[in-house]
C-alpha positions, 0 to 999 in steps of 0.5 A: 876571218873568212867571208863570202866573196860576193857582197858580204853576207852578214850571216856568213861573216858572223858565222865565220867569226864564231867558228874561227873563235872555237878552240876545237874547230879547224876550217881545213878539216871540214867541208860542211857545218850543220847547225841544228836548233833545238826549237823552231821548225819541228819537222825540219829539226827532226829531219836534221837530227835524223841526218846527224844520227846517220852521218855523225861518223863523217869526218867532213861534217861538223855538227852544232846543236844550238838553242837547246831547251833541255840538255838532258833530253838531247843527251838522252836522244843522242847519248855518246854521239854528242862527245864526238870531236865533230859535234859542238853543244852550243849551250850559250847560244853563240850560233843562234844567229837570227839573220834570215830565219837561220835561228829557227831552221837547220842550216847547212854551211858549205865551207869547201871553198874557204874563200866563198862560204855559202849556206842553205836554210833547210826548208820543210821537205828538203832532203839534207843529203841532196843539199850537200851533193 
């Protein structure tokens, strides 16, 4: 189990446990996890989806789509990109964690330092690319 080194953040702890339980997720393979909800802040979600389309091939990134209202519409928009090894379709809403508004905004999780996992809620107007540099 991985948790933040500072005072334990319940979101980080929950997320780490959920990621660790996935068969296809390896903490050592990825540097960032992007959690993109299907509903919530529509502008933020659109920007996060655009980021996914531009960066789906980056092997350091793992993308999770959660809170999916229509899998059919998601598949129409993203097509075969959803079948990539670094993409998870969370149909059971396992990653719909409701701490700190993380369930209505996209979340960038930095797992570069496995001992101190951090996250940033993607606010309206934020540049996702700048958030990871």
